[in-house]
Each structure stands twice: as structure tokens, then as C-alpha cells.
C-alpha positions as a printed NumPy array, in Angstrom:
array([[ 19.299, -12.958, -60.425],
       [ 18.748, -17.132, -61.55 ],
       [ 22.014, -17.206, -59.23 ],
       [ 19.963, -16.846, -55.664],
       [ 23.552, -16.444, -52.996],
       [ 23.385, -19.007, -50.26 ],
       [ 21.328, -16.451, -47.391],
       [ 18.923, -16.15 , -49.877],
       [ 18.501, -19.449, -50.707],
       [ 17.907, -20.407, -46.597],
       [ 16.119, -17.312, -46.422],
       [ 14.049, -19.38 , -49.403],
       [ 13.572, -22.582, -47.504],
       [ 12.634, -21.333, -44.379],
       [  9.487, -19.788, -45.924],
       [  9.405, -22.409, -48.799],
       [  8.699, -25.131, -45.476],
       [  5.702, -23.41 , -44.615],
       [  2.89 , -24.888, -43.312],
       [  4.403, -27.514, -40.777],
       [  7.068, -24.38 , -40.342],
       [  4.236, -21.714, -39.353],
       [  1.861, -23.911, -38.228],
       [  2.929, -24.093, -35.291],
       [  3.467, -20.329, -35.148],
       [  7.366, -20.908, -34.307],
       [  9.182, -19.091, -36.423],
       [ 11.787, -16.961, -35.287],
       [ 10.626, -13.952, -35.839],
       [ 13.792, -11.375, -35.613],
       [ 11.657,  -8.044, -34.783],
       [ 13.118,  -4.414, -35.472],
       [  9.866,  -2.887, -34.358],
       [ 10.519,   0.462, -32.417],
       [  8.206,   1.297, -30.088],
       [  6.37 ,   4.718, -31.448],
       [  4.951,   7.685, -30.173],
       [  1.253,   8.971, -31.787],
       [  3.486,  11.508, -32.825],
       [  6.393,   9.778, -34.111],
       [  6.982,   8.972, -37.831],
       [  6.899,   5.287, -39.859],
       [ 10.145,   4.38 , -41.456],
       [  8.328,   3.298, -44.482],
       [  9.896,   1.173, -47.461],
       [  7.471,   1.321, -50.328],
       [  7.487,  -2.269, -52.829],
       [  5.394,  -0.294, -56.023],
       [  4.831,   2.891, -56.284],
       [  3.111,   3.01 , -59.325],
       [ -0.632,   3.131, -60.56 ],
       [ -2.076,   1.815, -56.59 ],
       [  1.469,   2.12 , -55.609],
       [  1.196,   5.397, -56.114],
       [ -1.267,   6.276, -54.321],
       [ -0.063,   4.35 , -50.657],
       [  2.976,   5.722, -50.845],
       [  1.819,   9.043, -51.419],
       [ -1.229,   8.413, -48.625],
       [  1.369,   6.98 , -46.251],
       [  4.103,   9.366, -47.167],
       [  1.81 ,  12.532, -46.437],
       [  2.145,  12.155, -42.708],
       [  5.105,   9.949, -42.29 ],
       [  8.889,   9.211, -43.82 ],
       [  9.636,   7.506, -46.606],
       [ 13.211,   6.078, -45.843],
       [ 12.923,   3.296, -49.61 ],
       [ 11.249,   3.216, -52.816],
       [ 10.862,   0.074, -54.997],
       [ 10.079,  -0.467, -58.264],
       [ 10.863,  -2.728, -61.369],
       [ 10.23 ,  -0.105, -63.568],
       [ 13.111,   2.505, -63.483],
       [ 10.646,   5.805, -64.854],
       [  8.657,   5.274, -62.3  ],
       [ 11.247,   4.549, -59.996],
       [ 12.221,   8.004, -61.276],
       [  9.225,  10.116, -60.869],
       [  8.297,   8.786, -56.972],
       [ 12.148,   9.832, -56.541],
       [ 10.988,  13.295, -57.807],
       [  8.449,  13.559, -54.484],
       [  9.9  ,  10.864, -51.987],
       [ 13.861,  13.106, -52.673],
       [ 15.212,  12.248, -49.252],
       [ 14.568,   7.959, -50.067],
       [ 16.611,   5.493, -51.833],
       [ 15.391,   3.932, -54.678],
       [ 15.974,   0.395, -55.446],
       [ 14.551,  -2.123, -58.283],
       [ 15.465,  -5.569, -56.414],
       [ 12.945,  -5.454, -52.917],
       [ 15.424,  -8.216, -51.41 ],
       [ 18.025,  -5.776, -51.831],
       [ 16.067,  -2.51 , -50.171],
       [ 15.19 ,  -4.906, -47.487],
       [ 18.867,  -6.264, -46.816],
       [ 20.641,  -2.606, -46.916],
       [ 17.926,  -0.249, -45.416],
       [ 17.31 ,  -3.193, -43.074],
       [ 16.927,  -1.242, -39.28 ],
       [ 16.204,   1.482, -40.824],
       [ 12.528,   0.609, -41.519],
       [  9.619,   0.287, -39.258],
       [  6.651,  -0.968, -42.283],
       [  6.105,  -1.524, -45.9  ],
       [  3.694,  -0.75 , -48.274],
       [  3.332,  -4.004, -50.576],
       [  1.33 ,  -2.271, -54.333],
       [  2.591,  -4.682, -56.765],
       [  1.091,  -7.65 , -59.078],
       [ -0.761, -10.389, -57.471],
       [  1.62 , -12.524, -57.472],
       [  3.997, -10.786, -55.467],
       [  2.148,  -9.727, -52.536],
       [  3.469, -12.514, -50.546],
       [  7.069, -12.964, -50.265],
       [  7.843,  -9.374, -49.553],
       [  4.824,  -9.108, -47.165],
       [  6.275, -12.347, -45.241],
       [  9.667, -11.331, -45.375],
       [  8.592,  -7.525, -43.312],
       [  6.523,  -9.93 , -41.688],
       [  9.196, -12.46 , -40.403],
       [ 11.696,  -9.159, -39.733],
       [  8.596,  -7.369, -37.03 ],
       [  7.748,  -4.703, -39.839],
       [  4.738,  -3.561, -39.971],
       [  2.363,  -4.108, -43.471],
       [  0.279,  -2.484, -45.766],
       [ -0.816,  -4.814, -48.406],
       [ -2.895,  -3.846, -51.286],
       [ -6.302,  -6.367, -52.076],
       [ -5.977,  -9.306, -52.818],
       [ -4.281, -10.298, -50.091],
       [ -1.905, -13.109, -51.851],
       [ -2.061, -14.921, -55.293],
       [ -2.842, -18.327, -53.558],
       [ -5.24 , -19.63 , -50.55 ],
       [ -2.046, -21.334, -49.125],
       [ -0.354, -17.558, -48.974],
       [ -3.405, -16.081, -47.54 ],
       [ -3.291, -18.447, -44.315],
       [  0.386, -18.746, -44.176],
       [  0.438, -14.814, -43.597],
       [ -2.632, -14.271, -41.476],
       [ -0.536, -16.87 , -39.529],
       [  2.605, -15.32 , -39.895],
       [  1.314, -11.588, -38.985],
       [ -0.636, -12.629, -36.107],
       [  2.356, -14.636, -34.163],
       [  4.696, -11.293, -35.517],
       [  2.087,  -8.668, -33.227],
       [  2.739,  -6.681, -36.274],
       [  0.104,  -3.843, -37.349],
       [ -1.722,  -5.01 , -40.925],
       [ -4.105,  -3.785, -43.589],
       [ -5.066,  -4.662, -46.536],
       [ -5.91 ,  -2.357, -49.427],
       [ -9.259,  -2.16 , -49.47 ],
       [-10.079,   1.015, -49.512],
       [-13.489,   0.747, -49.145],
       [-13.545,  -0.712, -46.145],
       [-12.679,   2.908, -43.938],
       [-15.476,   4.74 , -45.715],
       [-18.916,   6.597, -43.238],
       [-21.244,   4.573, -45.375],
       [-19.693,   1.315, -45.701],
       [-19.295,   1.305, -41.881],
       [-23.115,   2.257, -41.901],
       [-24.329,  -0.253, -44.118],
       [-22.485,  -2.713, -41.493],
       [-23.907,  -1.203, -38.592],
       [-27.219,  -1.358, -40.126],
       [-26.603,  -5.377, -40.648],
       [-25.236,  -5.819, -37.297],
       [-27.837,  -4.599, -35.392],
       [-30.686,  -7.292, -37.407],
       [-32.206,  -4.686, -39.536],
       [-32.338,  -7.664, -42.394],
       [-33.431,  -9.811, -39.577],
       [-30.768, -13.405, -40.385],
       [-29.593, -13.087, -43.469],
       [-29.737, -16.24 , -46.046],
       [-28.392, -14.503, -49.582],
       [-25.396, -12.416, -50.475],
       [-25.013, -10.742, -54.291],
       [-22.009,  -9.774, -55.444],
       [-21.739,  -7.977, -59.194],
       [-18.623,  -6.384, -61.437],
       [-18.34 ,  -4.984, -64.669],
       [-14.809,  -6.457, -64.796],
       [-12.945,  -7.774, -66.628],
       [-15.006,  -6.341, -70.057],
       [-13.161,  -3.56 , -70.729],
       [-11.022,  -2.929, -67.942],
       [ -8.528,  -5.845, -69.145],
       [ -8.131,  -9.323, -71.885],
       [ -9.481, -12.366, -69.802],
       [-10.275, -15.646, -71.735],
       [ -7.177, -15.078, -74.479],
       [ -4.168, -17.271, -75.071],
       [ -1.113, -17.048, -74.597],
       [  0.481, -14.428, -77.614],
       [  3.586, -16.398, -79.71 ],
       [  5.088, -12.538, -80.886],
       [  8.586, -12.074, -78.973],
       [  8.698,  -8.053, -78.745],
       [ 11.478,  -6.265, -77.057],
       [ 11.654,  -6.135, -73.169],
       [ 10.978,  -2.233, -72.605],
       [ 14.283,  -0.313, -71.469],
       [ 13.301,   0.968, -68.13 ],
       [ 11.798,  -2.47 , -67.342],
       [ 13.558,  -5.513, -65.102],
       [ 11.56 ,  -8.289, -66.323],
       [ 13.199, -10.927, -64.668],
       [ 12.362,  -9.47 , -60.693],
       [  9.035,  -7.863, -62.605],
       [  8.031, -11.996, -63.257],
       [  9.577, -12.55 , -59.627],
       [  8.056, -15.903, -58.48 ],
       [  5.956, -16.231, -61.201],
       [  7.311, -19.526, -64.18 ],
       [ 10.058, -18.112, -66.725],
       [  7.985, -16.95 , -69.829],
       [  9.459, -14.211, -72.042],
       [  7.934, -10.608, -72.41 ],
       [  5.103,  -9.461, -73.743],
       [  2.854,  -6.207, -73.717],
       [ -0.247,  -8.679, -72.787],
       [  0.71 ,  -9.405, -68.929],
       [  1.984,  -6.249, -68.523],
       [  0.573,  -2.239, -66.834],
       [ -3.029,  -3.351, -65.313],
       [ -3.017,  -6.029, -67.847],
       [ -1.304,  -9.09 , -65.848],
       [ -5.07 ,  -9.292, -63.595],
       [ -7.042, -12.032, -66.   ],
       [ -3.594, -14.559, -66.23 ],
       [ -3.327, -16.743, -63.838],
       [  0.194, -16.95 , -63.01 ],
       [ -0.104, -13.609, -62.256],
       [ -3.595, -12.215, -60.92 ],
       [ -6.691, -12.961, -59.57 ],
       [ -9.149, -12.349, -62.503],
       [-11.96 , -10.561, -61.779],
       [-12.795, -12.178, -58.558],
       [ -9.472, -11.332, -57.006],
       [ -9.443,  -8.008, -57.936],
       [-12.653,  -6.674, -56.543],
       [-14.296,  -9.178, -54.845],
       [-12.46 ,  -7.947, -51.597],
       [-13.851,  -3.99 , -52.457],
       [-17.507,  -5.487, -52.509],
       [-17.292,  -7.411, -49.374],
       [-16.849,  -4.589, -47.141],
       [-20.241,  -4.363, -46.223],
       [-20.531,  -8.371, -45.572],
       [-17.182,  -8.703, -44.161],
       [-17.234,  -5.489, -41.754],
       [-20.425,  -7.201, -40.518],
       [-20.739, -10.66 , -40.533],
       [-18.089, -13.976, -40.956],
       [-17.644, -15.147, -44.212],
       [-14.689, -17.7  , -43.625],
       [-14.682, -21.102, -43.554],
       [-16.653, -21.822, -46.535],
       [-18.037, -25.598, -47.407],
       [-18.17 , -26.166, -50.774],
       [-18.199, -23.812, -53.931],
       [-19.292, -24.215, -57.42 ],
       [-19.006, -22.172, -60.537],
       [-20.621, -22.051, -64.336],
       [-17.943, -19.585, -66.276],
       [-17.613, -18.447, -70.22 ],
       [-13.984, -18.529, -71.724],
       [-11.366, -19.876, -69.397],
       [ -8.849, -21.375, -69.612],
       [ -5.593, -22.528, -68.406],
       [ -4.048, -19.04 , -69.13 ],
       [ -6.769, -17.123, -67.947],
       [ -9.889, -16.343, -66.003],
       [-13.039, -16.701, -67.859],
       [-14.555, -13.577, -69.409],
       [-17.909, -14.202, -67.227],
       [-18.423, -16.477, -64.037],
       [-21.164, -17.303, -61.919],
       [-20.064, -18.774, -58.707],
       [-21.81 , -20.2  , -55.453],
       [-20.652, -20.219, -52.199],
       [-21.994, -22.493, -49.468],
       [-21.063, -20.73 , -45.965],
       [-21.98 , -22.753, -42.901],
       [-24.314, -21.894, -39.917],
       [-22.031, -20.431, -37.396],
       [-22.642, -18.808, -34.146],
       [-25.076, -15.833, -34.045],
       [-25.418, -16.364, -37.791],
       [-27.444, -18.424, -39.823],
       [-26.485, -20.972, -43.113],
       [-26.233, -18.406, -46.176],
       [-25.19 , -18.746, -49.885],
       [-22.709, -16.118, -51.401],
       [-22.91 , -15.427, -55.113],
       [-20.06 , -13.87 , -57.343],
       [-21.471, -12.247, -61.28 ],
       [-18.431, -10.579, -63.511],
       [-17.725,  -9.43 , -67.03 ],
       [-21.303,  -7.928, -66.682],
       [-23.772, -11.071, -65.137],
       [-26.234,  -9.544, -63.078],
       [-28.243, -11.014, -60.139],
       [-31.924, -11.708, -60.689],
       [-34.154,  -8.251, -60.781],
       [-36.918,  -9.365, -58.463],
       [-34.386,  -9.54 , -55.76 ],
       [-34.492,  -5.78 , -55.381],
       [-37.792,  -4.897, -58.459],
       [-37.634,  -1.486, -59.338],
       [-33.635,  -0.63 , -58.803],
       [-31.389,  -0.526, -61.09 ],
       [-27.981,  -2.086, -60.88 ],
       [-24.412,  -0.576, -61.803],
       [-21.878,  -2.166, -62.879],
       [-20.749,  -2.695, -59.794],
       [-22.672,  -3.736, -56.36 ],
       [-23.847,  -6.045, -53.513],
       [-26.757,  -6.919, -52.266],
       [-27.667,  -8.574, -48.578],
       [-30.801, -10.728, -48.435],
       [-32.022, -11.498, -45.187],
       [-35.467, -12.608, -43.728],
       [-36.795,  -9.094, -42.776],
       [-34.945,  -6.855, -45.61 ],
       [-32.609,  -6.459, -48.584],
       [-30.099,  -3.966, -48.424],
       [-28.401,  -2.904, -51.539],
       [-24.912,  -0.87 , -52.024],
       [-24.494,   0.324, -55.525],
       [-20.723,   1.46 , -55.64 ],
       [-21.246,   3.877, -58.816],
       [-22.933,   6.148, -55.424],
       [-20.791,   5.003, -52.228],
       [-20.952,   8.358, -51.121],
       [-24.726,   7.781, -49.812],
       [-24.261,   3.733, -48.783],
       [-26.649,   1.507, -49.099],
       [-30.803,   1.464, -49.711],
       [-32.869,  -0.679, -47.853],
       [-35.726,  -2.579, -50.272],
       [-37.936,  -1.875, -47.091],
       [-37.605,   1.896, -47.821],
       [-38.667,   2.368, -43.718],
       [-35.57 ,   3.665, -42.394],
       [-33.311,   2.218, -40.48 ],
       [-32.621,   2.063, -36.88 ],
       [-30.349,   5.092, -35.071],
       [-27.554,   3.212, -33.862],
       [-25.542,   5.194, -31.36 ],
       [-22.11 ,   2.793, -32.562],
       [-22.587,   4.563, -36.357],
       [-22.31 ,   8.24 , -34.583],
       [-19.341,   7.231, -32.636],
       [-17.349,   5.2  , -35.717],
       [-17.747,   8.24 , -37.943],
       [-16.928,  10.902, -35.455],
       [-13.434,   8.836, -34.779],
       [-12.479,   7.601, -38.207],
       [-13.229,  10.734, -40.319],
       [-15.009,   9.635, -43.435],
       [-12.12 ,  11.129, -46.064],
       [ -9.686,   9.253, -48.514],
       [ -6.619,   8.284, -46.365],
       [ -8.96 ,   7.279, -43.531],
       [ -7.797,   3.382, -44.644],
       [ -3.957,   4.288, -44.721],
       [ -4.662,   6.758, -41.049],
       [ -6.413,   3.538, -39.467],
       [ -2.779,   1.215, -40.417],
       [ -0.974,   3.701, -38.995],
       [ -2.218,   4.95 , -35.426],
       [ -2.444,   0.739, -35.529],
       [  1.738,   0.931, -35.983],
       [  2.106,   3.248, -33.376],
       [ -0.027,   1.383, -30.907],
       [ -4.143,   1.726, -31.214],
       [ -6.677,  -0.378, -32.177],
       [ -6.127,  -2.579, -35.132],
       [ -7.083,  -1.522, -38.882],
       [-10.203,  -2.809, -39.936],
       [ -9.188,  -4.975, -42.912],
       [ -6.057,  -6.415, -40.435],
       [ -5.058,  -9.762, -41.94 ],
       [ -7.1  , -11.436, -39.619],
       [-10.093, -10.278, -41.314],
       [ -8.134,  -9.908, -44.702],
       [ -7.225, -13.165, -44.991],
       [ -9.661, -15.159, -44.152],
       [-11.806, -12.92 , -46.864],
       [ -8.909, -13.907, -49.304],
       [ -9.423, -17.467, -49.028],
       [-12.707, -17.483, -49.39 ],
       [-12.515, -15.421, -52.904],
       [ -9.932, -17.685, -53.612],
       [-11.355, -20.631, -53.389],
       [-13.69 , -19.26 , -56.122],
       [-11.18 , -19.347, -58.725],
       [-10.325, -23.093, -58.249],
       [-14.439, -23.629, -58.735],
       [-13.323, -21.664, -62.433],
       [-10.578, -23.459, -63.287],
       [-12.253, -27.13 , -62.86 ],
       [-15.867, -26.77 , -63.437],
       [-16.658, -28.878, -60.53 ],
       [-18.686, -28.414, -57.387],
       [-15.37 , -28.691, -55.07 ],
       [-16.79 , -29.452, -51.297],
       [-13.887, -27.831, -48.984],
       [-12.247, -28.548, -46.021],
       [-11.764, -25.272, -45.133],
       [ -9.079, -26.249, -41.838],
       [ -6.781, -28.345, -44.223],
       [ -6.809, -26.275, -47.175],
       [ -7.696, -29.22 , -49.002],
       [-10.742, -30.341, -51.594],
       [-12.16 , -32.633, -50.703],
       [-14.215, -34.779, -53.594],
       [-11.473, -33.561, -56.262],
       [ -7.559, -33.749, -55.316],
       [ -6.099, -32.657, -58.503],
       [ -7.866, -28.947, -57.207],
       [ -6.047, -28.921, -54.717],
       [ -2.573, -27.762, -56.909],
       [ -4.313, -24.312, -57.06 ],
       [ -3.975, -24.235, -53.428],
       [ -0.246, -23.34 , -53.626],
       [  1.906, -22.952, -56.503],
       [  5.96 , -23.748, -56.996],
       [  7.788, -20.558, -56.778],
       [ 10.835, -19.737, -59.496],
       [ 14.149, -20.43 , -57.034],
       [ 15.136, -17.384, -55.686],
       [ 12.283, -15.12 , -55.167],
       [ 10.891, -15.332, -52.023],
       [ 12.627, -13.542, -49.713]])
């Protein structure tokens, strides 16, 4: 794996050429896409079948054909194979893509954050539809390039923030779009992560335990810098380590911003600042408060977006008399404030005024078209793959949101207020921070 073939090297070089190559949408996409009718079955290859990957492949495979399974954990791969008995199994997604080739219509990518971009980008370039878990990518640059590439290729895409397709979330977004809150001036999101979920604010361990027998460690590392195996960054715990995850902001931000994302444009922040406890070069902080300045744009006033994690909460005076649950979002407008608690999502949000929101016809129409179910998010993507309307969290939506959220990690890692040029993906006032906009990949693991 450390000596890639000439073909792999050339593929990697094309992708790594990056902005100059893709910015003009000139990449030579080689589409193998079938034209699918509503009753035809997608042929899906799943990259990652453990944890959330198991949910993704079983939901997509409930109505479609799973032709390939890939996981670096042989035990998880074998378990998935018991359900999808006709699917071929692989430890390396590159081998799966090479060998299955034109048998693939669509791909699910459900791996640690640092390995979202390579298989997603290659799938897009092949003309395959892509469902990728949140956050869309590990870096800001990757989010921009993957979004551009998917748009140019014309494939159907969806990010795995499943709450975007919940009926209650759509209702709350319709309230905001309908003007119930007036002009939104502040957004406050908070999460109980990392807390007991995974460690942050820690240093790299120095002991060297043996690699589990079922784990292909070099493939798990993928594009990340070489390091020995350790369970400290194993299954689920990788989220807090900068080399692999995106911390609490990346893990929960794409979920908590569902209502604001459906209701308004949160792309293109002009500045960001953060206060954090315990952040270091290895991991994210144990607690942070991040603030983005979102400039005014047509139909939307300038606003400030606040993020709190590690148990920190927004000021209680914003919604007096209401207990804040562990994860939630407050949207503060000139006319009203909307509180959505993700611990009680089925009931949707609450308005501070207590008055009944206007009865918007679009809410009922939306519910009728997309029934509220566990698989709704997947079915939206599958319909889009077969020529239906664009999925709600398509990369054109998910990419800019991911960019905004990951910019917060730049502020956490530098500890300074950053002036941001969104068009150029550049920190104006602190050039050293630009090292985190795009990372260097380990050779041989891009595509």
C-alpha cells in the first residue's frame, strides 16, 4: 500500500492538482451513469459498513441492490456480508471501485471524516451518485472542491444529516421562511459533545499496543499522516483527533444547523472567533464558544452565529423559563425566538411568544410529499438518483454549510479572530491559519 501503482499515482496527481484543475469545472469526468426509471434499482457500493455505515447501507439496501461492501475491519465486513450475501467484499475502496467499475450506479461513504473526500471525489468523477456522511469533508478546501465537482458531474448527492428530512424540522424551517420570527439576527447552537462521548483536550499516548487482527491499519489511516495504531483513536473515538475528525463542531454542527440551513443562507462568513479550553495540536477542546459573523445578503440581514460545546449553553435570558436540553438550536429574530431541542425533536420547536404560527400551505404539502420516517433522507437521495427532485442536503447545500462549520475549527486552533475571504478560501489577517484550510495527503490514498 505504500508503493502505489503508476495508474494510482496519476489519478492522485489529478485530484491533488486541486483548485486550479477543478475551479473551472474542466475535470474530464468519465460518466458511466445509467438512466434509471423510478422502478429500476440502483446498484450501490458501500464504503464503510460499521457503525453509522451499517445504518446507511441497510437503509439504502432496503429498496436498492447492494453490489459491493467495503470496510477495513474484517469482522464488520463479514457481518455485513451475512445480510448482503450477493455483494462482493473489499478491504480497500479503491480496489472495489476498480474491480466493480460499471456495475456501480451509486456509492455510500460512511467512514471517519478524514476519509470522506477521496472515495466521494472519485465516485463523482466516475459519474456515480454519492451519499456521504456528515460532515461532508475533513477540510474546507475539500468541501469546496467536492461541491464543485458534483455540480459539474451532474450527479445526485446527499449528506447524512438525517434530521434535515424530519417533518418537524421542515415545519420549523417553514415558520422561519414564512416570517414568523421576523428578521433573524442571532443563531445559537449547542451540544453536549465531546463530554462523555469521546475524549478531547488530551495528548497522544506513547504506548504501542498491537493492531487488532481484523483491522487493516494502513487502510484505516488512509490519507492521514503515518502513526502507530492505538485504541485512543479507534472506533468512534477518532472524532476528537484533528488528523481524523473535526471535533464537536464537525460532528454535531451539520445536525444542529438543519433548521437554519433549510430556512436561510449561512455560507460565506466574513469573520470567526473562538474561546476554547484544552485544545492542542492533537485534539479539539473540552469546551468552546465559537462566533461567526454572517454578512447581509439579499433577503437576509447580517447575523451572528454562536456555537457552544462541552456542556456550555447560551444565555438563559434568550428563552426565559425554558430548560435547555443537551443539544439544541435557538433562532432569535426581531419578532420572535424559536427553540428547537433535539432531545424532543418529534414535537418540533417552540416559539417564545407562545402564539400559534401561521398555517402555511407549504408545510402540509411538504409532509404529504415526504412522509416522516427513518428512511426519508435516504429515499430523497434515491429519488434524486432516479431523476427526481434534488435531495435537501445535496452537496450544493451541504458543502457551504460544512465550510462555515469547519472555519470554526480554524479559530479554535489559532485562538484568534480570523478575517475570512470566503471566495478565495483565505484567512486575510493571519496567514499561518491557512495551513488548516487544506491538508497534505499521504501518497497513494487519494483515488
